[in-house]
DSSP file (Angstrom, degrees, kcal/mol; ACC not computed):
  #  RESIDUE AA STRUCTURE BP1 BP2  ACC     N-H-->O    O-->H-N    N-H-->O    O-->H-N    TCO  KAPPA ALPHA  PHI   PSI    X-CA   Y-CA   Z-CA
    1    1 A X     >        0   0    0      0, 0.0     4,-2.2     0, 0.0     5,-0.2   0.000 360.0 360.0 360.0 -40.1   64.9  -52.2   73.7
    2    2 A X  H  >  +     0   0    0      1,-0.2     4,-2.6     2,-0.2     5,-0.2   0.867 360.0  55.3 -63.8 -33.5   67.5  -54.4   72.0
    3    3 A X  H  > S+     0   0    0      2,-0.2     4,-2.1     1,-0.2    -1,-0.2   0.874 107.9  48.4 -66.7 -34.6   69.5  -54.7   75.2
    4    4 A X  H  > S+     0   0    0      2,-0.2     4,-2.6     1,-0.2     5,-0.2   0.915 112.5  48.2 -68.9 -42.0   66.4  -55.9   77.0
    5    5 A X  H  X S+     0   0    0     -4,-2.2     4,-2.3     1,-0.2    -2,-0.2   0.909 113.3  47.6 -66.3 -40.8   65.6  -58.5   74.3
    6    6 A X  H  X S+     0   0    0     -4,-2.6     4,-2.3     2,-0.2    -1,-0.2   0.897 112.5  49.6 -65.4 -40.6   69.2  -59.7   74.2
    7    7 A X  H  X S+     0   0    0     -4,-2.1     4,-2.5     2,-0.2    -2,-0.2   0.914 112.1  47.0 -64.0 -43.9   69.3  -60.0   78.0
    8    8 A X  H  X S+     0   0    0     -4,-2.6     4,-2.8     2,-0.2    -2,-0.2   0.909 112.0  51.2 -64.3 -41.8   66.1  -61.9   78.2
    9    9 A X  H  X S+     0   0    0     -4,-2.3     4,-2.5    -5,-0.2    -2,-0.2   0.920 111.3  46.6 -60.8 -44.7   67.3  -64.2   75.4
   10   10 A X  H  X S+     0   0    0     -4,-2.3     4,-2.5     2,-0.2    -1,-0.2   0.904 112.7  50.8 -65.9 -41.0   70.5  -64.9   77.2
   11   11 A X  H  X S+     0   0    0     -4,-2.5     4,-2.3     2,-0.2    -2,-0.2   0.943 111.9  46.8 -61.7 -48.0   68.7  -65.5   80.4
   12   12 A X  H  X S+     0   0    0     -4,-2.8     4,-2.6     1,-0.2    -2,-0.2   0.887 110.7  53.0 -59.3 -41.0   66.3  -67.9   78.7
   13   13 A X  H  X S+     0   0    0     -4,-2.5     4,-2.5     2,-0.2    -2,-0.2   0.929 109.8  47.8 -61.5 -46.7   69.2  -69.7   77.0
   14   14 A X  H  X S+     0   0    0     -4,-2.5     4,-2.2     2,-0.2    -2,-0.2   0.895 112.3  48.8 -63.6 -40.0   71.0  -70.2   80.3
   15   15 A X  H  X S+     0   0    0     -4,-2.3     4,-2.5     2,-0.2    -1,-0.2   0.914 111.4  49.4 -64.2 -41.5   67.9  -71.6   82.0
   16   16 A X  H  X S+     0   0    0     -4,-2.6     4,-2.5     1,-0.2    -2,-0.2   0.905 111.9  49.8 -64.3 -41.0   67.2  -74.0   79.1
   17   17 A X  H  X S+     0   0    0     -4,-2.5     4,-2.3     2,-0.2    -1,-0.2   0.885 110.6  49.5 -64.1 -37.4   70.9  -75.1   79.4
   18   18 A X  H  X S+     0   0    0     -4,-2.2     4,-2.4     2,-0.2    -2,-0.2   0.899 111.9  47.6 -68.2 -40.8   70.6  -75.7   83.1
   19   19 A X  H  X S+     0   0    0     -4,-2.5     4,-2.6     2,-0.2    -2,-0.2   0.906 111.2  51.8 -67.4 -38.5   67.3  -77.7   82.7
   20   20 A X  H  X S+     0   0    0     -4,-2.5     4,-2.5     2,-0.2    -2,-0.2   0.930 110.5  48.7 -63.1 -43.7   69.0  -79.7   79.9
   21   21 A X  H  X S+     0   0    0     -4,-2.3     4,-2.2     2,-0.2    -2,-0.2   0.916 112.0  48.3 -60.6 -44.2   72.0  -80.5   82.2
   22   22 A X  H  X S+     0   0    0     -4,-2.4     4,-2.0     2,-0.2    -1,-0.2   0.900 112.5  48.6 -65.0 -39.9   69.7  -81.5   85.0
   23   23 A X  H  X S+     0   0    0     -4,-2.6     4,-1.8     1,-0.2    -2,-0.2   0.891 111.9  49.5 -63.9 -40.0   67.6  -83.7   82.7
   24   24 A X  H  < S+     0   0    0     -4,-2.5    22,-0.2     1,-0.2    -2,-0.2   0.891 111.3  48.8 -68.7 -38.7   70.8  -85.3   81.3
   25   25 A X  H >< S+     0   0    0     -4,-2.2     3,-0.5     1,-0.2    -1,-0.2   0.863 114.9  44.4 -68.7 -35.0   72.1  -86.0   84.8
   26   26 A X  H 3< S+     0   0    0     -4,-2.0     2,-0.3     1,-0.2     3,-0.2   0.764 115.2  49.1 -81.4 -23.4   68.9  -87.6   86.0
   27   27 A X  T 3<  +     0   0    0     -4,-1.8    19,-1.9     1,-0.2    20,-0.2  -0.417  67.4 125.0-112.9  55.0   68.4  -89.7   82.8
   28   28 A X    <   +     0   0    0     -3,-0.5    -1,-0.2    -2,-0.3     2,-0.1   0.455  33.7 118.7 -95.2   0.3   71.7  -91.3   82.4
   29   29 A X        -     0   0    0     -3,-0.2    16,-1.8    15,-0.1     2,-0.4  -0.450  65.3-124.8 -65.6 138.2   70.5  -94.9   82.3
   30   30 A X  E     +A   44   0A   0     14,-0.2     2,-0.3    -2,-0.1    14,-0.3  -0.682  36.2 171.4 -91.2 136.6   71.3  -96.5   79.0
   31   31 A X  E     -A   43   0A   0     12,-2.9    12,-2.3    -2,-0.4     2,-0.4  -0.958  25.7-141.6-141.1 155.8   68.5  -98.1   77.0
   32   32 A X        -     0   0    0     -2,-0.3     2,-0.3    10,-0.2    10,-0.1  -0.982  21.6-134.1-118.9 131.8   68.1  -99.6   73.5
   33   33 A X        -     0   0    0     -2,-0.4     7,-3.1     8,-0.4     2,-0.4  -0.664  18.3-156.8 -85.8 142.2   64.9  -98.9   71.6
   34   34 A X  E     +B   39   0B   0     -2,-0.3     2,-0.4     5,-0.2     5,-0.2  -0.973  15.2 176.2-124.4 128.3   63.2 -101.9   70.0
   35   35 A X  E >   -B   38   0B   0      3,-2.9     3,-2.5    -2,-0.4     2,-0.3  -0.958  66.9 -53.6-135.7 116.3   60.8 -101.8   67.0
   36   36 A X  T 3  S-     0   0    0     -2,-0.4     0, 0.0     1,-0.3     0, 0.0  -0.397 123.3 -21.1  49.8-113.9   59.6 -105.0   65.6
   37   37 A X  T 3  S+     0   0    0     -2,-0.3     2,-0.3    -3,-0.1    -1,-0.3   0.572 119.0  96.5 -96.2 -10.2   62.9 -106.9   64.9
   38   38 A X  E <   -B   35   0B   0     -3,-2.5    -3,-2.9     0, 0.0     2,-0.4  -0.629  53.1-167.9 -89.8 139.6   65.1 -103.8   64.8
   39   39 A X  E     -B   34   0B   0     -2,-0.3    -5,-0.2    -5,-0.2     3,-0.1  -0.993  13.6-138.0-128.6 130.6   67.0 -102.8   67.9
   40   40 A X        -     0   0    0     -7,-3.1     3,-0.0    -2,-0.4     2,-0.0  -0.254  34.1 -83.7 -80.1 167.9   68.8  -99.4   68.2
   41   41 A X        -     0   0    0      1,-0.1     2,-0.6    -9,-0.1    -8,-0.4  -0.350  53.3 -95.5 -67.4 156.5   72.2  -98.8   69.7
   42   42 A X        +     0   0    0    -10,-0.1     2,-0.3    -3,-0.1   -10,-0.2  -0.645  58.2 159.1 -80.0 118.9   72.4  -98.4   73.4
   43   43 A X  E     -A   31   0A   0    -12,-2.3   -12,-2.9    -2,-0.6     2,-0.0  -0.925  45.3 -93.1-131.4 156.9   72.3  -94.7   74.4
   44   44 A X  E >>  -A   30   0A   0     -2,-0.3     4,-1.5   -14,-0.3     3,-0.7  -0.376  38.6-114.2 -64.2 154.5   71.4  -92.8   77.6
   45   45 A X  H 3> S+     0   0    0    -16,-1.8     4,-2.6     1,-0.3     5,-0.2   0.856 115.2  61.0 -61.7 -35.5   67.8  -91.7   77.8
   46   46 A X  H 3> S+     0   0    0    -19,-1.9     4,-2.3   -22,-0.2    -1,-0.3   0.865 103.0  50.9 -63.5 -32.7   68.8  -88.1   77.7
   47   47 A X  H <> S+     0   0    0     -3,-0.7     4,-2.8   -20,-0.2    -1,-0.2   0.896 109.2  50.5 -69.3 -37.3   70.3  -88.6   74.2
   48   48 A X  H  X S+     0   0    0     -4,-1.5     4,-2.7     2,-0.2    -2,-0.2   0.937 112.1  48.1 -62.7 -44.6   67.1  -90.2   73.0
   49   49 A X  H  X S+     0   0    0     -4,-2.6     4,-2.0     2,-0.2    -2,-0.2   0.909 112.9  47.8 -60.8 -43.6   65.1  -87.2   74.4
   50   50 A X  H  X S+     0   0    0     -4,-2.3     4,-2.6     2,-0.2    -2,-0.2   0.907 111.4  50.5 -61.8 -44.0   67.5  -84.8   72.7
   51   51 A X  H  X S+     0   0    0     -4,-2.8     4,-2.8     1,-0.2     5,-0.2   0.913 110.0  49.8 -61.4 -44.1   67.4  -86.7   69.4
   52   52 A X  H  X S+     0   0    0     -4,-2.7     4,-2.2     1,-0.2    -1,-0.2   0.881 111.1  50.6 -63.5 -36.4   63.5  -86.7   69.5
   53   53 A X  H  X S+     0   0    0     -4,-2.0     4,-2.7     2,-0.2    -2,-0.2   0.943 111.5  46.3 -64.6 -47.9   63.5  -83.0   70.2
   54   54 A X  H  X S+     0   0    0     -4,-2.6     4,-2.7     1,-0.2    -2,-0.2   0.914 113.1  49.2 -63.0 -43.8   65.9  -82.2   67.3
   55   55 A X  H  X S+     0   0    0     -4,-2.8     4,-2.8     1,-0.2    -1,-0.2   0.914 111.7  50.1 -59.9 -42.1   63.9  -84.4   64.9
   56   56 A X  H  X S+     0   0    0     -4,-2.2     4,-2.8    -5,-0.2    -2,-0.2   0.908 110.4  48.9 -63.9 -43.6   60.7  -82.7   66.0
   57   57 A X  H  X S+     0   0    0     -4,-2.7     4,-2.5     2,-0.2    -2,-0.2   0.935 113.9  46.5 -59.5 -47.6   62.2  -79.2   65.5
   58   58 A X  H  X S+     0   0    0     -4,-2.7     4,-2.1     2,-0.2    -2,-0.2   0.932 114.0  47.2 -59.3 -46.9   63.5  -80.2   62.0
   59   59 A X  H  X S+     0   0    0     -4,-2.8     4,-2.3     1,-0.2    -2,-0.2   0.916 113.1  49.0 -64.0 -44.4   60.2  -81.8   61.0
   60   60 A X  H  X S+     0   0    0     -4,-2.8     4,-2.3     1,-0.2    -1,-0.2   0.880 110.7  50.4 -62.3 -38.7   58.2  -78.8   62.3
   61   61 A X  H  X S+     0   0    0     -4,-2.5     4,-2.1    -5,-0.2    -1,-0.2   0.882 110.0  50.0 -67.9 -36.7   60.4  -76.4   60.4
   62   62 A X  H  X S+     0   0    0     -4,-2.1     4,-2.1     2,-0.2    -2,-0.2   0.912 112.2  47.1 -67.4 -42.2   60.1  -78.4   57.2
   63   63 A X  H  X S+     0   0    0     -4,-2.3     4,-2.5     1,-0.2    -2,-0.2   0.901 112.4  50.7 -66.1 -40.2   56.3  -78.4   57.5
   64   64 A X  H  X S+     0   0    0     -4,-2.3     4,-2.8     1,-0.2    -2,-0.2   0.881 108.2  52.3 -63.2 -38.5   56.3  -74.7   58.3
   65   65 A X  H  X S+     0   0    0     -4,-2.1     4,-2.3     2,-0.2    -2,-0.2   0.925 111.0  46.7 -63.7 -44.8   58.4  -74.0   55.3
   66   66 A X  H  X S+     0   0    0     -4,-2.1     4,-2.3     2,-0.2    -2,-0.2   0.933 114.7  46.8 -60.9 -46.5   56.0  -75.9   53.0
   67   67 A X  H  X S+     0   0    0     -4,-2.5     4,-2.1     1,-0.2    -2,-0.2   0.915 113.2  48.5 -65.3 -43.5   53.0  -74.1   54.5
   68   68 A X  H  X S+     0   0    0     -4,-2.8     4,-2.8     2,-0.2    -1,-0.2   0.903 110.2  52.0 -62.0 -43.3   54.6  -70.7   54.3
   69   69 A X  H  X S+     0   0    0     -4,-2.3     4,-2.1     2,-0.2    -2,-0.2   0.928 110.9  47.7 -59.6 -49.4   55.6  -71.3   50.6
   70   70 A X  H  X S+     0   0    0     -4,-2.3     4,-1.8     1,-0.2    -1,-0.2   0.887 112.9  48.1 -60.2 -41.2   52.0  -72.2   49.8
   71   71 A X  H  X S+     0   0    0     -4,-2.1     4,-2.4     2,-0.2    -2,-0.2   0.896 110.3  51.4 -67.7 -41.6   50.6  -69.2   51.5
   72   72 A X  H  X S+     0   0    0     -4,-2.8     4,-2.3     1,-0.2    -2,-0.2   0.868 109.0  50.9 -64.5 -36.0   53.1  -66.9   49.9
   73   73 A X  H  X S+     0   0    0     -4,-2.1     4,-2.1     2,-0.2    -1,-0.2   0.891 110.2  49.5 -66.8 -39.6   52.2  -68.2   46.5
   74   74 A X  H  X S+     0   0    0     -4,-1.8     4,-2.4     2,-0.2    -2,-0.2   0.891 111.6  48.7 -64.2 -40.1   48.5  -67.7   47.2
   75   75 A X  H  X S+     0   0    0     -4,-2.4     4,-2.5     2,-0.2    -2,-0.2   0.919 110.5  51.6 -66.7 -42.6   49.2  -64.1   48.4
   76   76 A X  H  X S+     0   0    0     -4,-2.3     4,-2.1     1,-0.2    -2,-0.2   0.914 111.4  47.1 -58.7 -45.2   51.2  -63.4   45.2
   77   77 A X  H  X S+     0   0    0     -4,-2.1     4,-2.2     1,-0.2    -1,-0.2   0.915 112.6  49.0 -63.6 -42.4   48.4  -64.7   43.0
   78   78 A X  H  X S+     0   0    0     -4,-2.4     4,-2.6     1,-0.2    -2,-0.2   0.874 110.3  51.3 -66.8 -36.3   45.8  -62.6   44.9
   79   79 A X  H  X S+     0   0    0     -4,-2.5     4,-2.4     2,-0.2    -1,-0.2   0.883 110.1  49.1 -69.3 -37.6   48.0  -59.5   44.6
   80   80 A X  H  X S+     0   0    0     -4,-2.1     4,-2.3     2,-0.2    -2,-0.2   0.922 112.4  48.4 -65.2 -42.9   48.3  -60.0   40.8
   81   81 A X  H  X S+     0   0    0     -4,-2.2     4,-2.3     1,-0.2    -2,-0.2   0.929 112.8  48.0 -63.5 -45.5   44.6  -60.5   40.5
   82   82 A X  H  X S+     0   0    0     -4,-2.6     4,-2.2     1,-0.2    -1,-0.2   0.876 110.7  50.7 -63.6 -38.1   43.9  -57.4   42.6
   83   83 A X  H  X S+     0   0    0     -4,-2.4     4,-2.3     2,-0.2    -1,-0.2   0.903 110.5  49.8 -66.4 -39.3   46.4  -55.3   40.6
   84   84 A X  H  X S+     0   0    0     -4,-2.3     4,-2.2     2,-0.2    -2,-0.2   0.921 112.3  47.4 -62.3 -46.2   44.8  -56.4   37.3
   85   85 A X  H  X S+     0   0    0     -4,-2.3     4,-2.5     1,-0.2    -1,-0.2   0.862 110.1  52.5 -66.6 -36.5   41.3  -55.5   38.6
   86   86 A X  H  X S+     0   0    0     -4,-2.2     4,-2.6     2,-0.2    -1,-0.2   0.931 109.8  49.1 -64.0 -42.9   42.5  -52.2   39.8
   87   87 A X  H  X S+     0   0    0     -4,-2.3     4,-2.2     1,-0.2    -2,-0.2   0.930 111.6  48.9 -60.8 -43.4   44.0  -51.4   36.4
   88   88 A X  H  X S+     0   0    0     -4,-2.2     4,-2.6     1,-0.2    -1,-0.2   0.921 112.2  49.3 -61.6 -43.6   40.7  -52.5   34.7
   89   89 A X  H  X S+     0   0    0     -4,-2.5     4,-2.6     1,-0.2    -1,-0.2   0.897 109.7  50.9 -63.8 -42.2   38.8  -50.2   37.2
   90   90 A X  H  X S+     0   0    0     -4,-2.6     4,-2.4     2,-0.2    -1,-0.2   0.884 110.1  50.1 -63.5 -39.3   41.1  -47.3   36.5
   91   91 A X  H  X S+     0   0    0     -4,-2.2     4,-2.7     2,-0.2    -2,-0.2   0.934 110.8  48.8 -65.2 -44.7   40.5  -47.7   32.8
   92   92 A X  H  X S+     0   0    0     -4,-2.6     4,-2.3     1,-0.2    -2,-0.2   0.922 112.7  48.2 -61.9 -42.6   36.7  -47.8   33.2
   93   93 A X  H  X S+     0   0    0     -4,-2.6     4,-2.0     2,-0.2    -1,-0.2   0.912 112.2  49.7 -60.9 -42.6   36.8  -44.6   35.4
   94   94 A X  H  X S+     0   0    0     -4,-2.4     4,-1.7     1,-0.2    -2,-0.2   0.902 112.8  45.9 -65.3 -40.6   39.0  -42.9   32.8
   95   95 A X  H  X S+     0   0    0     -4,-2.7     4,-2.0     2,-0.2    -1,-0.2   0.865 112.2  50.0 -69.3 -36.1   36.8  -43.8   30.0
   96   96 A X  H  X S+     0   0    0     -4,-2.3     4,-1.9     2,-0.2    -1,-0.2   0.835 109.6  53.0 -74.3 -30.2   33.6  -42.8   31.8
   97   97 A X  H  X S+     0   0    0     -4,-2.0     4,-2.2     2,-0.2    -1,-0.2   0.897 109.1  48.9 -63.9 -42.4   35.3  -39.5   32.7
   98   98 A X  H  X S+     0   0    0     -4,-1.7     4,-2.2     1,-0.2    -2,-0.2   0.874 110.0  51.2 -68.3 -38.3   36.0  -38.9   29.0
   99   99 A X  H  X S+     0   0    0     -4,-2.0     4,-2.2     2,-0.2    -1,-0.2   0.894 111.0  48.7 -66.1 -39.9   32.4  -39.7   28.1
  100  100 A X  H  X S+     0   0    0     -4,-1.9     4,-2.0     2,-0.2    -2,-0.2   0.899 111.6  48.4 -67.5 -41.9   31.1  -37.2   30.7
  101  101 A X  H  X S+     0   0    0     -4,-2.2     4,-1.7     1,-0.2    -2,-0.2   0.906 113.3  48.3 -63.8 -42.6   33.4  -34.4   29.5
  102  102 A X  H  < S+     0   0    0     -4,-2.2    -2,-0.2     1,-0.2    -1,-0.2   0.888 111.5  49.6 -66.4 -41.1   32.4  -35.1   25.9
  103  103 A X  H  < S+     0   0    0     -4,-2.2    -1,-0.2     1,-0.2    -2,-0.2   0.883 115.1  43.7 -66.7 -38.0   28.7  -35.1   26.7
  104  104 A X  H  <        0   0    0     -4,-2.0    -1,-0.2     1,-0.2    -2,-0.2   0.774 360.0 360.0 -77.8 -27.5   29.0  -31.8   28.6
  105  105 A X     <        0   0    0     -4,-1.7    -1,-0.2    -5,-0.2    -2,-0.2   0.408 360.0 360.0 -94.5 360.0   31.2  -30.1   26.1
């Protein structure tokens, strides 16, 4: 199974690299981005696309990290609450068993 996963991953990586090379070859015109008064350095369009992709991946990873951390903290809090309630329930069951044994005996 690991062999199949590795083979599929390598195949997908090669296809992605080929697509990236084709995109870079087709988008080799140099442009400068302009925002209000600021003008960026002149880069090929493929570099701008690659930069936008990398920034998006980094931003998405950061948001995912924040979201996962918050969810893990909520799960930890819920597990502590559940463990406390389970202990309380076990104590109540134990005390009610003792009361029944004492009443019968």
